[in-house]
PLY file of the C-alpha trace (Angstrom):
ply
format ascii 1.0
element vertex 76
property float x
property float y
property float z
element edge 75
property int vertex1
property int vertex2
end_header
0.00 0.00 0.00
1.95 3.00 -1.32
0.53 6.33 -0.21
1.49 9.46 -2.08
1.00 12.17 0.54
1.73 15.07 -1.75
-1.09 14.27 -4.22
-3.78 14.03 -1.54
-6.53 16.62 -2.04
-8.08 16.39 1.41
-4.92 16.86 3.51
-1.95 19.19 3.06
0.95 20.50 5.11
1.73 24.07 6.13
4.53 26.01 7.82
4.48 29.43 9.45
7.06 31.57 11.22
6.46 33.53 14.41
9.17 35.18 16.51
12.05 33.25 14.88
10.28 29.95 15.56
8.64 27.75 12.94
5.36 25.86 13.22
4.50 22.89 11.02
1.17 21.19 10.66
-1.36 19.17 8.74
-4.58 20.77 7.51
-7.72 18.93 6.40
-10.05 20.35 3.78
-13.52 20.04 5.36
-15.48 21.76 2.58
-14.48 23.83 -0.42
-14.18 26.90 1.80
-13.44 25.53 5.25
-10.29 23.89 6.63
-9.40 22.41 10.00
-5.99 21.91 11.57
-5.56 18.20 12.19
-2.13 18.27 13.82
0.51 20.93 14.49
3.72 21.44 16.43
5.62 24.59 17.32
9.22 25.38 18.17
11.19 24.30 15.12
14.47 26.09 14.46
14.03 26.16 10.68
11.41 25.84 7.99
13.10 22.67 6.74
12.63 20.96 10.12
8.98 22.04 10.32
8.29 20.84 6.77
10.01 17.50 7.38
7.97 16.93 10.55
4.71 17.86 8.80
5.43 15.54 5.86
6.20 12.67 8.23
3.01 13.25 10.21
0.94 13.51 7.03
2.27 10.19 5.73
1.59 8.52 9.09
-1.93 9.97 9.21
-2.74 8.81 5.69
-1.41 5.34 6.44
-3.64 5.02 9.52
-6.66 6.25 7.57
-6.01 3.81 4.71
-5.68 0.91 7.15
-8.91 1.92 8.90
-10.73 2.17 5.58
-9.53 -1.33 4.62
-10.79 -2.75 7.94
-14.17 -1.07 7.45
-14.38 -2.41 3.90
-13.68 -5.96 5.09
-16.30 -5.76 7.85
-19.13 -4.86 5.48
0 1
1 2
2 3
3 4
4 5
5 6
6 7
7 8
8 9
9 10
10 11
11 12
12 13
13 14
14 15
15 16
16 17
17 18
18 19
19 20
20 21
21 22
22 23
23 24
24 25
25 26
26 27
27 28
28 29
29 30
30 31
31 32
32 33
33 34
34 35
35 36
36 37
37 38
38 39
39 40
40 41
41 42
42 43
43 44
44 45
45 46
46 47
47 48
48 49
49 50
50 51
51 52
52 53
53 54
54 55
55 56
56 57
57 58
58 59
59 60
60 61
61 62
62 63
63 64
64 65
65 66
66 67
67 68
68 69
69 70
70 71
71 72
72 73
73 74
74 75
């Protein structure tokens, strides 16, 4: 089960900088106009670290969701 996190339309990563500290996170598209932060973490020293963390968390999240969907499909 190969999951391509970057081509997912429902989830995406973001990074922001505040006071020389970077925040990385995963955002879920709820509707066409509304988004919700699924997971975020503050205190990264650089944008690269924040982006790497967010990409890792997105891949892990998508893997868990895919496994859950497979279990639900088998139980029907």
